[in-house]
N, C-alpha and C positions, 0 to 999 in steps of 0.2 A: 374056123373062118369069123364064130360070134367071139370066141374069145381076143380073136387081131384085132378086131372094132371094136371089143371094151378097152382094149390095153391105149388103144388109139383115140378113143375118145377119153380116156381119164388123162392119157398125154394130154391132148389140147387143151381139157380142164384145168388140170396141171396150170400149164402154161399160161394158161388167162387169166388165172386165180394171183398166181407172184406177178402178171404185168399190174393188174386192177390192182394190186394190193403197193406197189411202187406207185401208182396213181395215186392212191389213198394216200400213200405215204407225203407226197410232195401236195396235198390240200390240205394236210396236217401243219405241216409245215409254212402255209402262207396264210394259213389262221393267224400266225402270230410270229412276224420278223426276229421272234427271238434264236439264236440257233440252238439245239440240241447240245447238253455235254459233249465234250469232246471226247474223242474214242481212235481205236488202229483202224484204217481204213478198208472198207468191206468190198465185196466184188458188186458192180453195178447192179447184177443181178439176183445174186442169191446171199447176198451181205455177207455177215461177218461169222467162218465158220469157227465154232464152239470146241475151245480143244477137250480133246478124245482123255486122257490124264493130268495129274496136276493142275485141275483145273482151278481150283481157291488160291492155290500162289499164280498162274498165270495172271489172272484176275488180278493181284493184287501188284504184280507187275508192271500192269498197262497201267494201274492206279498213280503208280509212283512216277510212268511218265506222264501221262498225261492229266493227271489232276486226282482231287480228289470225290471227283463223280465221274463214272465216264458212260457213255454208252453205246451200244451195239446193236445192227440191225440184225434181228434172227430168223422174221419168217415174212408176208407178204403183210405188209405196213404197220409188222409189230416191231417193237423197239424192247430194246432190256437198257434199264438203267441200273449202274451197278456203285451203290456209298462206299467207300474206304475209309473214312477219316469221322473221326470222333464228334466233331462241334455239325457236322452236315446232316451225319445219324439222327443228333437229334434233332436238328433242327426239322429233317421231312419225316423221318419216321416217327418220329414221338411229337412235334407239334403240330404236323402234319398227319397224322395217325386218324383223322378219322378220313381225310379223303386216299386213305393207301391203308385201309383196313380191310379192303377188297380181295381175294387172290385172284387171278388170271387164269385163264382157262386150261385144264389140266387135259387132254384127249388121254395118255396112258394113262395113269394114275388115279383120275378121277371118272374118265365118264368109261373106261373100258373095266379097269379095275377092281371099282369100288359104285361104279354107276352112283354117283355122287353122296356115298353115303360117309364118308372121312372127314370127321367135323376139321381135322384143318387143312381140308383142301377145301371147304365150303364157301361160297361165296358169301359175301357181304352181304343180308336178309334176314330175313323173317325164320329161315331154320338153321342156319348160323346160330341166331339168338338163343333158341330153344336148348340145341346142341349145347351153349356153352354154359344159359343158367343150370342145365340139368349137372354139368359137369361141375359146376362150384360148389353144388351142398355139400360134396364131397371130398374136393379137394382146397377148398380155402383155405386161410391161415389154421382158424379155428378148429374147424375136423383136421387137417395135418396135426394137431395137439396130442390128437387121442390115439394116434398111431405109436406115440411111444415104446408100449410096449411090445409093440411088433416091432418094431427097427433096432430095442436091443436086444431083442434073442436073434433077432436074423442078424445083427453085428457079433454077437459074442460065438454064432456060430461060424463066422468066418474068420475068427481067431482060432478056434478049435480045428479048424479046417487046415489051415496055415501051419498047425504044430504038428499035423496028420501029416500034409502033405506040402510041403513048400515051394515045391516043385508048380505046384495049381493053384497058385495065389491069385492069376486072371479068374479059373473055374470058379473058385470063391467067392470073387466078386459078382461073376454073373450069378451064382447062386444065389447071394442076396437080394438085387435086384430081381430073379424072377421071386425069389419065396416072398418078401414083401408086397410086389405088384399081386401076384394070384393071392394072396390075405385080403387085400385093399381093394382088387375088382370082384370076388364070386370069393371069398369068404373060404377058399378051399387051403387045407393044411399042408405046410411046409413043405417040399420035395426034397427026399435024400439023397437027389443030387440030380445035377445039368443035363443028365441023358432021362431023365425023364421023358418018355415020347410029346408030353401036351409043351413043354420046352423047346426041343429039338423045332417042332413042324412051328410053332409061334418062331423061332429065328430064320426057320427057311422062307414063313411070309415075308417077315422085317427085311431079309436080305435083299428080297424078289422087290418090295418097296420104295426102296433106299435106291436102287438100280433102277428102277421104275422114274424116279424123280428129280436124278442128274440130269440136270438142264441139257439138254441133243442126246438122251439115251434115246429114244423114238423118235426118227421123223415124223411120225405122224403128231409129233405136237409142235411141229413147225408146218404142217402142212395138212388138218384137221382131215382133206378128200381121204387120202389113203386109208381110214379106215373103214372108206367100204371098197377095196378091193376084197378080190374073195380069198379067205383064209390069210390076212395079214393078222386082222387079231384072233385069230385059236389059240395062242399058249396065254395069250394076258386071259383069256376065255376061262377057261382050266385053270388057272391064277386063280382067276375069280372064287370059283365053283367052288377050289377048295377052302381059301380063305373063308367064304359066308358061313359054309358046313362047323368050321372050326368054333366062327365067332357063337352062330348060334348053339352048337353044342356046350359051348360053359354056361349061356343062358339057361337053359334049358332045365341042363342038371342042379342049378338054384331055383329053378322053379319050381321042380319037382321034389326039393329039401325043402322049399318053402310050405309047399301044400301037407308037408307030413309032418310040420312042424319042427323041422333038424337044421333049415338054413342060417349060419351062420350070419351075422351086422357083416352086408360086403356092401360097394357100390353098384352090382346090380341087382343085388334084392331089394335096394332103394327106388333103384330105374322099375321095378316089376311091381312094389308096392305104390308106387307113385307115377304109373305111364300115363291116365289119365291128365293128370294135373301138370304133368309135362311135355303132353301132347307129342308125345313120341313114337312112333312103328315102330313094329316088332325088328326089323332091318334097321332100324335110326341106332333103337337098347344096344340091338346085339353089335354094331361095327362102333358104338361110341366106349363102352366098355372095350369092346376087343380092341381097336386102337390106341384109348390110354396104355393098358396092358403093354401094346408093343411098346411105345415110347416111353415109357418107364425102364421095363426088360432093359433097355439096350444103353440108353443113356445113360442112367446111375452107375450102370458098369463100368461102363467109357470115364466117365467122371474122378470115380474111386483107383481105378487101376491109373491114371494119373496121376495122382495122389503118389500112390505108390512110387511109381517111376521117381516124379519130382523126388523124393524124399532121398533117394539112392543116390540121386543124382546129383543133390545139392546136401550136403551135409549141416554145413551150419544153417541154415535155416532150417532143417531137421531139429538142432540142437535146441534150436532159440523156441521150437513150439515145447520142446520137451522140459525144459528149464523152467518154460510156465505150467504144465500140465505137474509136474513134480512139487511146484510151487500152492499151486490153488487146490491139486488133487490128492497127493499125495501118494504113498506104497498103499495105504490099505487095505484104498476099495478102488474102482475103477471109474472112471468121468462118464458124466451123466448127461441128458437133458438139462437137471438143473445147473450144471454149469459152463451153460454155453455162451451168458452173458462176463463171465471170467475170465473166460480165452479167446481175445483177440487175437494174440497171435495166431490161433490154429484157424479161425477167420481169415484173417489176411494170407494163409498159407494156400487157403482153400478157393479165394477170390483170384492168387495169382499163376492156378495150379492151370484154372478155367481157362483166364488170357493166355498164359501161357503158350497153353493148348486146348484152344475151343475145340467144344465135343461139338459142334455142329457149324464147319468153320467158315460155309460160306452163307446159314442163314436159308431162310426157307422164303420162296418167292412172295409178295406183293403185289397189287396191282393197282395203279393209280384212276380213281373213278374218276376222276376230275383232271386238268389243267393245271400244273403245281409253275410255281415264278421263280425260281431263285437263283439269286445272285446273277442276274443275265440270262439265265438260261432256262429253257423249256422245258419240262420234264410231261410230254405231250399225256392225255388221257388216252388210258389203254396200256399204258406202259409196265411192262414186266421192271419192277422197281428190286433188286435185292442189298439189305442191307451185311456187305460182306464181313462177318466176324473176323478173321484170321487179317484181312488190312489193318479193321478197326483195331484193334489188337497191336496194331507194330505202330501205330501215330506215334512217335516221337515227342508232339507236342503232348502228350497227356502223360504218355508210360515213358519217360525218356531211357534211356536204353533198354530200344523193347524186346533184344531179341536174350536179356538178362530177365536170371527169375528173383525174382527182389520181391518177397512179401514184405515187406517196407515202405514199400511204395503206398501200402493202401492202411498207414499206420500215422494219427499227428503225432504232434509233438509231447501228445499226453498219452499214448500209446492205445488211443482207441481208435476205431474204426472210421477213415473217414467219411465223411458225409458229401464232399465235393469232386468226387469221383467213381463212375460204375465205368461198368464192361456190360455186354444187352447178349449174358451166357443165356436166358431166357427167352430171346426174340426181343420186338418191338410193340406197342401202342396195343391197339386190340387184341393182338393177336399173340401177348407174347406166351408164355405156355402154360396154359391153366394147373400143371403140375408143379410150378416153382416151389411150395413151399413145404411139400414132400419129399422132395429131389434134396436142397437145402440140406432138411434134417437126417436125413439117409446118407449123404456125403460125412456133414458135420459128424454126427454118432460113429460112423465108420473111421473115419478117416483120428478122431479122438481115441477112440479103442488102439487102434490098429499102433499108435505113435506112442501110446501111453504102455502098448505093451510089450514091444519090441524095438530095437534098434537097427535101421533097415540100409541095406551097403551095397553096392553094386556086389556081382560077382565077378572077381577076377581075371578067369578066363570066359568069358560071358558077355565084355563091356557092353551097354546099353547106348543102340544109336536111339540118338533123343531124337530124330526125327521119322525113327521105326513106325509110323503112322497109315493105315489104308487110306490109298486117294476115297474120298464120297462123299455123301451128303452127310455122316458119323463118322469121325477121323479114329478107327479104332488102331489102337495100338496093338501093333503084329506083337507074337512072343518075345517076351525078353524076361532076363534068370534074377532075382535078386535073393539075399539071402538076410535073414529074420534070427537077430537075437536076441531072446526076454532080455528083456532090460533090470527086472528085479527075481532074484533067483533062476533056479531053473525052470525046464521044463512044467514038474510039476506042481510049482508053486502057481505056478499061470494058473492050470489048469484049475487049481483050487479058487483062482480067485473069479476065474469065469462061471463055476459051478453054482456060486453063490450072486452072480452079478442080476439085478433087475429084481433082485427078490421085496417084496412087498408091494409092489408095480399092481 
């Protein structure tokens, strides 16, 4: 009887909340006579159902139908705005960056799974500034330069991994990302395999986080009252305890090494040595290092896989990169970071890969902290705002023939990288990814070494599905086959070059 009474009360509260939200929405609209951005019609009570699969592409189709900015009703009094064109994303996500620096309330991922400790979900304010400042010390451009030996050593290992097992090229990319991030975040030596327990558990937790972050994945994000329903949060709470334990274990290991004078330089060591100046709690330190590790673990690997896929699918574009590599680098040595400014073809190739198959196709949610009036439309205070990377990447006014893979679009008449077009691979405004400098350098050195070492071709028996990506917040390529042919000499010659690679650094 008590359980029935509770359920009836919960149902009543739910209906009241929905109705109150609709009333509130009406008041918001009446506060300004400007309309919301257009969008698909929704239910009068429940708003717009969010797509369960191919979400980003469905949003992009709505943008093609209704205009460069669309709106949806996704909960009581809550509006979701999706921006899908380059100019509009620049005008709003960048120029209105201060108003859109906030994050929306994330009940499942923020309040239950992490208890407000993820920097990526932190609302604009004092905590976010502390976390961002602490992260900046080890992730800014100057600091990223110091990681060159780590990145070059690990990129060399990618070449050796592929020589040993060409079919495992995706595992080699994952190993690269895991190795670099373990060294940078925790000073831990390179794992010999992606089957290392710490890597397996991190990938498992990351998969959970990305699933929870998917818009509409948990009904509690639309109707927060559900988190008070007994048993509703049990699984999320179990995930939180496991995640917290793993993050704290990593930092605790560094702390023990620091006490014995054996700690290698790392981000975690820096946080421990400067905890008071950064004003971070133990939990904040553990989650800051852990979440940055997880972010770099996944996105960098996916970007490297996209480079390999595009190389196999577009041999003429690959050949242009290799022609320049042969002129600048030659055959007696392999490329290094010192060659970066002399290799615009490879930079253009990478930029096109990130546009062609965006790593985070939907992007991450922002929150409008005040009303924004734009082109006769109202983006109301409290709106959830996405810059849809996939739709932006298909903007024909900026990227002509957007479905065509064309690195030349990034080069000017002098063969240098254009400075008049960009793509928001790392997000927008004050929420741009703090690890972008490390990520860019990782993708560059790995791509340069791969394309210097190998001619990459499709496997005729297993043609590549260019749309073979897992639907989600991060677009993971599904397993695909390619062939790697050493470009200079035989396998033994390439191994000899790799054995000397990075000497003197």
